[in-house]
C-alpha positions in Angstrom: 0.0 0.0 0.1 1.2 3.4 -0.6 2.4 5.5 2.0 0.4 8.5 3.2 2.6 11.6 2.3 3.9 13.5 5.5 1.5 16.0 5.7 -0.1 16.8 9.4 -3.3 15.2 10.2 -5.2 17.9 12.1 -6.1 17.3 15.3 -8.0 18.5 18.2 -7.0 20.2 21.3 -8.7 19.3 24.5 -9.4 21.0 27.9 -8.8 24.4 28.9 -9.8 25.9 25.7 -11.9 25.6 23.2 -11.6 23.2 20.2 -9.9 24.7 17.4 -9.6 23.7 13.2 -6.6 24.6 10.8 -7.1 27.8 9.3 -10.7 28.9 10.8 -10.5 32.3 12.8 -12.9 31.7 15.4 -12.7 29.4 18.4 -16.1 27.5 18.1 -18.8 24.6 19.0 -17.7 21.7 17.1 -21.1 21.3 15.3 -21.2 18.9 12.2 -24.6 18.8 11.4 -27.3 17.2 9.3 -30.0 19.3 8.2 -33.3 18.7 6.9 -33.6 21.9 4.7 -29.9 21.9 3.6 -27.5 19.8 1.8 -25.5 18.3 4.5 -24.0 15.3 3.3 -24.5 13.1 5.8 -27.3 10.4 4.9 -29.5 9.1 7.7 -28.9 5.5 6.7 -25.3 6.0 8.0 -26.3 6.3 11.5 -26.7 2.3 11.1 -23.6 1.7 10.2 -21.8 4.2 13.3 -23.6 2.6 15.5 -22.3 -1.2 14.7 -18.8 0.0 14.3 -18.3 2.2 17.4 -20.5 -0.8 19.4 -17.2 -2.8 17.7 -14.8 -0.1 19.0 -16.1 -0.2 22.6 -15.9 -3.6 23.1 -12.6 -4.4 21.3 -13.7 -5.9 18.6 -13.1 -4.0 16.0 -10.0 -4.7 13.9 -9.2 -1.0 12.6 -9.2 2.1 14.5 -12.1 4.3 14.8 -10.6 7.8 13.0 -13.5 10.3 12.5 -12.3 12.2 9.3 -14.6 15.4 8.3 -13.7 17.4 5.3 -13.7 21.3 5.7 -15.5 24.0 3.8 -16.0 21.2 1.6 -19.3 22.6 0.6 -20.6 26.0 0.3 -23.2 27.0 2.1 -27.0 28.4 1.4 -28.8 31.3 2.2 -27.4 34.6 4.3 -25.3 34.5 7.3 -27.1 34.4 10.2 -26.7 37.0 12.4 -26.1 35.1 16.1 -22.3 34.6 16.2 -21.0 31.0 16.3 -21.2 29.8 19.8 -18.0 29.8 21.7 -16.6 30.1 25.4 -16.1 33.8 24.9 -19.3 34.3 23.8 -21.8 31.5 25.9 -22.8 34.1 28.6 -24.6 36.6 25.8 -28.1 35.6 26.0 -29.2 38.3 24.1 -29.5 35.3 20.9 -32.3 32.8 21.2 -31.5 29.1 21.3 -33.2 29.5 17.7 -30.9 32.0 16.3 -27.9 29.7 17.5 -28.7 26.6 15.8 -29.2 28.3 13.0 -25.6 30.1 13.0 -24.5 26.0 13.7 -26.6 25.0 10.5 -25.1 27.4 8.2 -21.3 27.6 9.5 -21.6 23.4 9.7 -23.0 22.5 6.1 -20.2 22.7 4.7 -18.9 19.8 6.1 -18.5 16.0 4.0 -18.7 13.7 6.7 -15.9 10.7 5.7 -14.7 7.6 7.4 -16.2 7.6 10.9 -17.5 10.9 11.3 -21.1 11.8 12.1 -23.3 15.0 13.1 -22.5 16.3 16.2 -22.7 19.6 18.2 -20.2 19.8 21.0 -21.8 21.7 24.1 -18.0 21.8 25.6 -18.7 25.7 24.7 -20.0 26.2 28.1 -16.4 25.4 29.7 -14.6 22.9 31.7 -16.5 21.8 34.7 -19.8 23.5 34.1 -21.4 20.9 37.3 -19.8 23.9 39.3 -21.8 26.5 38.1 -24.9 24.5 37.8 -24.5 24.4 41.5 -24.0 28.2 42.1 -20.4 28.9 41.3 -19.9 31.9 38.7 -18.6 31.0 35.4 -16.3 34.0 34.3 -15.1 34.2 30.6 -13.6 37.6 30.6 -10.0 35.8 29.4 -12.2 34.3 26.3 -12.1 31.3 28.1 -14.6 29.7 31.0 -13.3 29.8 34.3 -15.3 29.3 37.3 -15.2 30.8 40.9 -17.0 30.8 44.0 -19.3 33.7 44.6 -18.7 33.5 48.4 -15.8 32.2 50.0 -16.6 30.1 52.8 -15.1 27.8 55.8 -15.0 24.2 54.1 -17.4 23.2 56.8 -19.9 25.6 55.5 -19.8 24.5 51.6 -22.6 22.7 50.1 -22.7 21.4 46.7 -26.1 21.2 44.7 -27.2 20.6 41.7 -30.3 23.4 40.4 -31.8 21.9 37.6 -33.3 25.8 37.3 -29.8 27.1 37.5 -29.8 29.6 34.5 -27.1 27.6 32.5 -29.3 24.4 33.1 -31.9 26.1 31.3 -30.0 27.7 28.6 -28.6 24.6 27.5 -31.8 22.8 27.6 -33.3 25.4 25.6 -30.5 25.0 22.9 -31.2 21.1 22.9 -35.0 22.0 22.5 -34.3 24.2 19.5 -31.9 21.5 17.7 -34.2 18.6 18.4 -36.9 20.7 16.8 -34.8 22.0 13.5 -33.0 18.3 13.2 -35.1 16.0 14.9 -32.8 12.7 15.4 -30.0 13.5 12.4 -27.9 14.9 14.5 -26.3 14.3 18.0 -25.9 16.7 20.6 -23.4 16.0 23.2 -23.4 16.5 27.0 -21.4 19.9 28.3 -18.2 19.3 30.1 -19.2 18.4 33.6 -15.7 18.3 35.0 -14.6 15.9 37.7 -15.8 15.5 41.3 -12.6 16.8 43.2 -12.3 19.7 40.2 -15.9 20.8 41.5 -14.6 20.8 45.1 -12.0 22.9 43.9 -14.0 25.6 42.4 -16.1 26.1 45.8 -13.1 25.6 47.9 -10.4 26.9 46.1 -7.4 24.6 44.6 -5.1 25.7 47.6 -7.3 25.6 50.5 -8.4 22.0 49.5 -4.6 20.8 49.1 -4.4 21.6 52.8 -8.0 20.2 53.7 -7.0 17.0 52.2 -4.2 17.1 55.0 -6.3 18.4 57.9 -10.2 17.8 56.8 -10.2 14.9 54.9 -13.7 13.7 56.1 -15.0 17.1 54.9 -13.3 16.7 51.6 -14.9 13.4 51.1 -18.2 14.9 52.3 -17.8 17.8 49.2 -16.8 14.8 47.1 -19.9 12.9 47.7 -22.0 16.0 47.4 -20.1 17.0 44.2 -20.6 13.0 42.8 -24.5 13.3 43.2 -24.8 16.5 41.5 -22.7 15.3 38.5 -24.7 12.5 38.4 -28.1 14.6 38.8 -26.7 16.6 36.1 -26.0 13.9 33.9 -29.5 12.4 33.9 -31.1 15.5 34.2 -29.7 16.9 30.6 -30.2 13.3 28.8 -33.7 13.1 30.0 -34.2 16.3 27.6 -31.6 14.6 24.7 -33.3 11.0 24.8 -34.6 9.3 23.2 -34.6 11.8 20.0 -30.6 12.1 20.0 -29.1 9.5 17.8 -27.0 8.6 20.5 -24.5 9.4 23.0 -21.6 11.7 23.0 -19.2 14.0 25.1 -16.7 16.9 25.1 -14.4 14.2 23.3 -17.0 13.9 20.7 -16.8 10.0 20.6 -20.2 8.4 20.0 -21.7 5.2 21.8 -24.9 4.2 21.4 -25.4 3.5 25.3 -24.8 6.1 27.9 -21.1 7.2 28.0 -18.3 10.2 29.5 -15.1 11.2 29.4 -14.3 11.1 32.8 -11.4 13.5 34.4 -10.0 14.5 37.5 -7.4 17.5 36.4 -6.9 18.1 40.4 -5.6 14.7 40.5 -2.3 16.0 38.8 -1.4 17.5 42.1 -1.9 14.8 44.6 -0.1 11.3 45.3 -1.4 8.0 44.6 -2.0 7.2 48.1 -4.8 10.3 47.9 -5.7 9.5 44.2 -6.9 6.3 45.7 -8.9 7.6 48.9 -10.4 11.2 47.5 -10.7 10.2 43.3 -10.8 6.2 42.5 -13.8 5.6 44.6 -15.5 8.3 42.5 -14.4 7.1 39.1 -15.1 3.1 40.0 -18.5 4.3 40.6 -19.5 6.4 37.6 -17.9 3.4 35.3 -20.4 1.3 37.3 -23.6 3.3 36.4 -22.6 4.7 33.1 -22.1 1.9 30.3 -19.2 3.2 28.6 -16.5 5.5 30.0 -13.0 7.0 29.4 -10.8 8.5 31.1 -9.0 11.3 30.4 -5.4 11.1 31.8 -3.7 15.0 31.6 -0.5 15.5 32.4 2.6 13.4 33.4 2.2 13.8 37.2 -1.2 11.5 36.3 0.7 8.5 35.2 1.5 8.2 38.8 -2.0 6.8 38.6 -2.1 5.0 35.6 -1.8 1.3 37.3 -4.8 2.3 39.7 -7.1 3.3 36.6 -6.4 0.2 34.5 -7.5 -1.9 37.4 -11.0 -0.3 36.9 -12.9 -3.4 35.1 -15.4 -1.4 33.8 -13.4 1.9 32.5 -13.0 1.2 28.7 -10.9 3.5 27.4 -8.1 6.3 28.3 -7.1 9.1 26.7 -3.0 10.3 27.3 -2.7 13.8 27.5 1.0 14.4 27.7 0.5 18.1 28.3 2.0 21.4 27.0 6.5 20.9 26.8 6.3 17.5 26.6 7.4 15.5 23.5 4.0 14.1 21.5 2.3 10.9 21.2 5.3 9.0 19.4 7.5 9.2 22.4 4.9 7.8 24.7 4.8 3.9 23.4 5.4 2.8 26.8 2.2 4.4 28.3 0.2 3.1 25.0 1.3 -0.4 25.4 0.5 -0.5 29.1 -3.2 1.0 28.2 -3.8 -1.8 25.4 -2.4 -4.8 27.3 -5.0 -4.0 30.1 -7.4 -4.8 27.3 -8.6 -0.8 26.9 -9.1 1.1 24.1 -6.7 4.4 23.6 -8.0 7.9 22.5 -5.0 9.0 20.9 -4.4 12.8 19.7 -1.1 13.5 18.0 0.0 14.6 14.3 0.3 12.4 11.3 3.5 11.1 12.1 2.3 10.2 15.9 -0.5 8.4 15.0 1.8 6.5 12.1 4.1 5.3 14.8 2.0 4.7 17.3 -0.3 2.3 15.2 2.6 0.3 14.5 2.7 -0.8 17.5 -1.0 -0.6 18.8 -3.5 -1.0 15.8 -6.4 -2.2 17.5 -8.4 -0.2 19.8 -7.3 3.4 18.7 -9.7 6.4 18.5 -8.5 9.4 16.3 -10.8 12.2 16.8 -9.6 14.3 12.9 -10.7 16.2 10.2 -8.9 17.9 7.6 -9.1 20.8 4.7 -7.4 18.5 2.1 -10.0 16.1 0.9 -7.1 13.7 -0.9 -5.2 13.8 2.1 -7.9 12.8 4.3 -9.3 9.6 1.8 -5.3 8.5 1.9 -5.4 8.3 5.5 -8.3 6.5 5.8 -7.2 4.0 3.3 -4.2 3.8 5.1 -6.1 2.4 8.3 -8.3 0.4 6.5 -11.3 3.1 7.2 -14.5 2.7 4.8 -14.8 6.3 3.0 
């Protein structure tokens, strides 16, 4: 087979910022949409194959990688540019535009995309920031910097803090209203994802603040565990409440990572765990990950940063955990330099959510082929086709 030219496979950058695509000037919601009244190039009959292939991947029975390969700007949109800006972290606070206007803009912008490989129509709701559950529970959402951050509205002693999900919260209602507007326009032909709900300790850290929480782990561990219990309950309440709006119309389940599942799924995380020892991870993080993996049918763990590698062995012992996304972090060598990490994950019979450029993917896939998930995309259609053919992915 002829080798694909040494061009880079565009990849998505996760966490702490909006996803972005090469050569686009905006940070935006990652919306790849099949519209009833626009020529989106995704036939409804393809959902059946999407479900079958991803189900095989989740069960580690697919004999090739999953590779999403949308071709950006493949088609000209129809009609005038809508009034509302494309939803992103910088403007998610702006309620002057109706949900219908927001959906119309997404509809317009992403009617340009051709779906190749394992791509499917998805609207990614990560634009409300990493860890929106804290805002659902009363924290302040601040996006003055262009990215979303969360802060406590009032600083309190740890004994006075309570974390409780509020289904009538303005952010919950806003997301639900956009879900409903999307369903009205697209019915069951567009998958709308769960927002980035954050991790249990990450939510606690918003209300207690990071430095205080690190001290609390030593001084008042029983209070930290109380708040972890409350944060986990709030997280699950949000997950089920939002899904009660999405289902059964939504054609599947997804999250900020963009992977498809025909059963409840989520990419779990605990970015705070970068700063704690493995014994503390086992005490304050691992029990909640295990519970989530048992309650949600398909799960991935977002392993973010080199210090979290200390926890990998613990994670891989969670029988119900399906896959791991390894994020090596800024200033670290790219994916091709972490072969031993990927081999350890694969040897534990877990899937791998792989990030990197084309050379990274080519090198890693020679060592670990089965169980890879690659969230890609390009403006170069021929390059996209060559990559898909090289990895035996149907067009």
